[in-house]
N, C-alpha and C positions, 0 to 999 in steps of 0.2 A: 504494499499499499503506499502509495506517496504522500508524505506529508511534510507541509511548508508551515515554517514557524510556528511550532508549537512543541509542547512539552509531552513526553510519552513515558510512560512507566509501566513495564509489567510486572508485578510481583506474585509470588506463589505463596499465597499466606492461608491460613485457617479463617473461615467464616466468623471467628470472634475475636479477631485480631484486626485493629485499625489500621490507617495508613498515617504516616507523618505528613507533615505540613510541606516537606519537600515535593512532594507529588503534585502540588499545585503550583501556580504562578504565586510568588510571594505578595502579599497584602500591600497595596498601596496606599489601603485607607487607614490614618495613623489616626488613634484615639484622641480626643479632645479633651485637655486637662487644664488645671491651674486655678486660680484664685478667679479671674476673671468669668472662667467658664462657670465655675461653681456658682458666682452669681448669677449668671444668665439662668443657670439651672431653676435656681430658686424663683427668680423673676417669671419666668415662663410658667409656673405653678401658681401664681397670684392672680386672684381673679380681676385684679385690675388691669394687669397685663393680657392677659385673656380677653378682655371686655376690649382691648385696643386692636391687638393681632387677628383675633380670629374674624371679626367683621372685615377685617383688610384684606385676609386671605381670601375670605368668599366672594368679597366684592373684585378681586382680581380675576378670579376663574370667571364669574358671570361677566365681566368686562371682555375677556378674552372669547367667550361665547358669542358677546354680541357682535365684537370686532369681526369676526368671522362668519357672520352670517346664520348662526345657530340661534335659532328662535326659542330661547329658555324660557321666557313667561309665557309664549303661547302653549308651547307643549306641556310645561307643566300643569297648567289650569286643563288642558285636557286630560292627562292621565288621572287628575286628581278626581275628574268627572265621572272617570269610567270604573273608579275602585271604590266598592263599598266596604267600609270597615268590618260590616258585619261579617264578611266573607272569611276574616281571622277566628271565627268562633271555632272551627276545629283544630285550632292551634292554642286555643285557651289553656289547655290542659298543662303547657308548657310554664313552669316557674322559673322565672327571670333570676330568682336566687340561686339557681341550677347553672347560670352560665359561668363560665371563668371569669375571674376579676379582672385580666385584661380586657375582656371583650365589652365590659360595660361602662368604661371610660369615654369621656368626650371625644368624639371622634370626627375628621371631616366637618368641622363647624357646626356639629350636631351636638347638644348637650347630652344626648341620650344613645350618642353613639349610632350604630347600625340598627339598634334596637327601637326604631321611630319610622313613622309614615314618611315624613321629609326626607329623610336619606335615601328609602327606597324610591320615590317618588323620582328624585333628582339624580340618580345615580348614572343613567343612562346619557343624561344630558350634560352632566359633568364629564364623564367620559369623553363625550365629542369635545369638549373644551379642551380636556388633556391631551387629546389627541391632536388640535391644531397647535399645542404649545410645542409639541414635539417635532411636528413636521410642519411648520407654518407656510410654508410657501403652498401646500395644497389645502390651506382655510379650512372650511367646513368639511373637507375630505382628509383632513390629517388624521382621524383617529383610523380609517381605513390603511394611509400609509404605514401608520405606527403598528397596527396589528399584523399588516402583511410582513412588515419588518421582522416579527417574532415566527409567522408562518415558515419564512424563506431560510430563518436560521436555524428551525427545528429541522425542517427538511434536509438542510445541509449536513445536520448531524446525523442523519440518519433514522429520522422519526418515523415510524411505520404503523399503521394498525391493522391487522389481519382481518380476513372477510369473515363477517360473523361477529366480529369482536365487540367489547363492551369498553367504552370510553368514560371514565369517571373524571368530573371536571369539580374539583374542591375549591371551594370558596366561590362559588359561582354568582353570587349576587343575585340580579335580576335575570341572569342566564345571557349577556350578551355574547362573553366566550365561548357558552355551551352551544348555543344557536350556529357560532362559526366554527366550531368544531364539527356539528352535524351538516353544515354546508361541505366542508372540505374532505369529510371522510365519509363520503357515501358507503363505503364498504363495512363500517360498523352498524350492528344491528341494533344498539342501545347505547345512550348518551345520558348518564345522569349526573345532574348537577345539584352539588350539595352545599348548604349554607346554613350557619347556626340563625340567621335571622328570619322569622316568618314573613315579617313585612316584605322582605327582599322578595321570598318564594310566592306570597300572594301577587305583587306587582308583575313577577314574571311569567306567572301561569296566565294572568289576565292577558299581558301581551301576546302569548302564543295563543290563545283564544279568539283574540280580536284581529291579530295578523294587521296591524296598520300599515299605511302607505307612508314614506318619508315627506317631510315637505316639500322637498325637491320633486317628487313626483304628484305634487297636490293633494299629499297626505296630511295627518295630524302629528306624526311622531317625527323623531330626529332621525331614526333609519326605518326601510322597509324590512318587514317581518313578516316569514313565511311560517304556517302551520307546518309540523313535524311529529308524527305520532312517536319517532324514535326518541324524542328529549321526554325526560322526567327529571323534573324538579322536585328535590326533596329537604325538609328542614333535617338537620343533622349535624353531628359534630364530626368534622373530618379527621381528627384524630383518633377518634373510637365508633366509626360506620357503622360497626355492627352486620357488616358484609362478611361473606364467607371468604377464608383464607385461600389464595391463588385461584380467584374468581373472575379477575377484569384484564384486558390488554394492555390499557394505557391509562395511566393518573395524570390528568393535567393540573398542575399549579399556576396560574397565571397571574403575576402583579399581586400577590397575596401574601408572604411571607414578610415584607416590609413591613406589614402591619401586626406582626406578632412579635411577642418575645421569642428569643432563639430558642428556649426549652420548649416551647410550644410549635416552633417551626420544625425542630428536631422530631417532637412526636409525630408531627404530621406526614412527615417524609418515612417515618417508621411505620406507620399506618398504610402508607402508598406500598412499601416494600411487601407488607403482611397480606394485602389484598391482590396484588399482582401475581399473574401466571409466573412461572418461570419462563424467560425469556421476554416478558412485558418491558414497558417502558415507562419509566417516571420523565414526562416533559414539564421543566419548570424555566420560567423566564422572569427576571426581576431588574430592579434599580443595580447598577453597578457602581460601587462609591470607590472602585479603583480607576474608574474612568476620571480623563481629566476634568470632564464638566461637572461631574459631581463630586469630586476631589475639591476643586478649586471653589466651588459653591460653600461646602462644608467648612473649608477653611476660613470664612468670613462669620462668624458667629451671629453677627447681629442680622446678615441676609438669611441666613439659615433658620433663625429663630421664626421668621414669616412662615416655613413650611412646617417646622417643629410645631408651631401653635396648633396645627388641625393634624398632627402624624406623632400621637403620644409614643411609639416605639421607633421611630426613624433612628434616632440614634443609636440605640441597642441594635438595631440591624447593621446599622452601618460598621458599628465596632465589631458584630459577631458574624458577617457574612462569609467571611472567610473559614470561620469555623463551621458555620453550617454545612459549606462545600467539602470542606472534610469528612464531616459526618455522613453525609451522603456517599463519598468517596470508600468511606469506611463498610458499607453496607451492600453496594452494588457491584456486579460484576466489571460493567464498562461504563465510563463516565467519559463525553464528550460536551467541552464547553467553547462558545463563541462569543465574539459581541454581535449582538443585533442590532441595537441603535449606538449613536455615538455616547449612551448613557445607561444601556441597558446590555445584558447578558441573556443566552439561551443555554439550557443543559438539558442533554438527553443521557439519562442513565437506565442500563440494563439489567434487569434482575437475572442472577445467574441460576445455575441448577439447584435442586435441593439435596445438595451433597456437602462435605464436612470442608471440603477445600474448594479453592478456585482461583484462578490466575486474572487479576484485575488490572484493567486497563486505564489510565486517565490520560484524556488529551486537553491541553489548556489552549485555545488558539484566539484568546482574546487581544494579544498584543504580537505586533510585527517585531521582526528580528532586532531593529532599532530602539525598540521599545514604547514605540507610538501605539497607541490605540486603533485596532483595526478597522474602526469605524469614523467616520465624520460627525461631528456633534451638530446636529440642526437645530437643537433646540432653543427657544426664545430666553432671552434673559428674563431674571426673575420680574424685572417693573416691566415687561414689554405684553404687549397683547396681540400684537397683530405683526406679521412679518412687514419690515420697510420695503416700501417699492420705490427701486432706483429708476 
């Protein structure tokens, strides 16, 4: 096999042994510390600071949406009219006290985090705005380019779903990525989306039922949605799905683990390993704090605080993302990693046979031989809302 600008390690080890950090590119994300950092951490937890930063962060993403032709307010009013809160009745047996503590924190500018209607109503609209920030030259269609970058990266790493296979989508939200998986992998017989928030699942089911057209097609929603009987959205914990061991072909984890403590992210990957069939694959794509764009952003505490104000676990993730990759490397047989965008990476990890020994191979192709990141950074600056027209 021809391998260019990557790190390869083949190590014959017992399944109970881990891999040393030398099997991956050395992390370029350095933990932030010091007195000033400590003071900023305290400030970010104060109600006064949150009352200033959280509205600003929200206003910035709404401004981005509007500047790029995404009809935030119109789409929001439409989805609110479609969903009857009484549809939550069959989820009322869920005790919110049973949710993990990390999940009940304020999140994404919502005081109740993901456990509220507002978060569910706005998720797909906000996702369009985030896409426009990552690929600003595409404007309203930036999210399509953004998600296509992950599709292409995963495919380049050997992502594959066998005929009749089952794809499991962890942290599916309202099903944006789940529907994309179904459209891309027609050979899959079932695509199961799992999310802890019943609010997200209710909205996701309603969108599948209504199958609205996008505003670009004179419809009411931010994207065109097609009904697909293979899609099954469920309320559940991705760290403890209750699914049989060795039962699914693919587990997809897209832009989820940066919203978790590292321990929970590792548990999620352990559950993926358990439910995957031998030869099955974990597909993971995420923010890469080794990339120059995020590294530079994080090195400015005040600038980074605008993002941290709505992402309570982001600093923990940035410090521990390499540890997470090492954890995956210690569990799976073959691990391949590449840059997907100028600030994100994609990973495909394959489960080995159910034997006591395995040869594990790790390829990390995020950086070129000269040390530069292998993808250009197209992301808008934090204070920008639209690509500048020259």
